[in-house]
N, C-alpha and C positions, 0 to 999 in steps of 0.2 A: 750308983753302982754300974748302970748300964754304959756310960762314957769309960769308966775305968776297964771295964769287961773288954769294950772293944779295943781299947788301946793295948792291953794285954795279947789280945788274940792277934792284933796287928804285928806286934813285936814277935811273938812266937812264929807267924807266918814269914816274916822278914828272915829271922834267924834260920829259918829252916828251908829258904830259899822257893817260898811259896808266893805265886803272884795273888794276892788278895783283893778283889775289888771291894771298894768302899760300900756299895750296897750287900756284899757278902759278909762283910763284917756286922752291919747292922741286923742282917738276917740271923747269923749266928747268935748275936745277944738276944733276939728275940725267941728264938727256939730254945736257948739255954735257961731262961728264966732266972738269970741271976746266979746259976751255979758254973763257976769258972772250970771247973773240972770237966762238965758237960761241954761247955764252950769249946774247951781246947780238944776234946774228943771229937766234936762236931767237925772241927778244922781239919783234924787228922782224917777222919773217914772221907771229907770230900776230897782232900788233897791226895789221898791214895788213889782215886780215881782220875783226876787231872790236877796238875800244879798250877792252874790258872783256875783258882776258886771263885766262881760266879754265884749270885743270889740263887738262880734256878738250881745249880748244884747242891747248894745248901739245903734248900728245901726238898729236894730230890731225896738226899742221903739221909736224912733226919726224920723220914715219914712225918713231915710236918706241912700242913696247907699254909700257903701264903695268905696273909690277911686280906688282900683284895679277892681271894677265893671265897673266903668265909663271908664276907660283906655281900659277895655276890649271892650267895645261898639266901642270906636274909633280904636282900632286894628283890630276890625272885619269890619269894613267900610273901612280900608286901605287894608287889606289882604285877606279877605274872599267873599266880596261883599254883595250884599243887603240882600238876604235872610237870610244868618246867623247873620249879623248885625241885622236884623229886629228882630229874634227870641231872641237875646241877650237883646235888648232893651225892648221886651215884657216880658221876664223872670225878668229883673230888675224893671219894672213896678208892677209886680205881686209879686214878692218876698218881695219888700221892701214897698208896698202899696202906691205907689206915683201918684200923679195926674200928667198929661202930663206937666203943666207949671211947677211944681216941678222938673221934671226930667230935663227939659230943663236948668233951673237955675242950676241945680247941675252939669251938663255938662259943662256949661259955667264957672263956677267957677272952675272946674277941669281942663278946655282946657289949662290954662296957664303953667300946669306941665306936658302936654304930649311932650316928649321929641324926638319923631319920626315923628312930624310934624314941619315943617318950620313957620316963622312969616306970610308969605303969606298965607299960608294954613290955618293957625289959624284965619286970618282975613276972609277970604272966607267962614270957618265953623261958625264964630260967625255971620256972616250976615244970614247965612241959619237958625241958631238957633233963632236968632231975629226974622226973617220973620215969623217961625213958632208959636214963642210965640205971636207974634200980633195977627195972625190969629185964634189962639185959644182963646185968650182973647175977639177977635172980634165975635165969636160964631161958628169959624169953627170946624168941627167935629175932635175931638182930635185924635182918631185912625188914620184917613186919613192923617190930618196934620204932626204926628209924622212919619208916613211912608213915607210922602213926605220929610220930613228933613233927616230921614235916606237915601233914595235915593240919595239926593242932596249931602249929606257928601260922600256917597260911590263914588259918581261922581268927587267930588273935590278932594278926597285924594287916592281913589284907585289906585291899581297897575295896 
């Protein structure tokens, strides 16, 4: 589906006179999660700001953090400790305009592709993210819950 979706988005961009970079087409496929309507809407929103649609513009206009930013958070938890991981997490929230639950969901989707964690670590991190998400949905303060999640992940996977 990813390849077909990219091709449809490229064709729509071409018919609308939008210059769509190849990396931007891949970014649209990533953020739309297989939903073609969402893919076309993502293209339309980005193109409404600039007729040259770039990867960065797609992530900026869809309130989605790029995979390398999410990976960077996990890497900071593993190698740098709580404060650097917390700063990285806050930067992602601010830069991409994410709500806490959105960040947790994006981190969860990206967790499967993190190669420097083993299955047991991924399971434990998933539980930490699920608990954080639940607490935020139940009314727990977003900032404190995200900090607690980052602290727990650092404890689970840190060196």
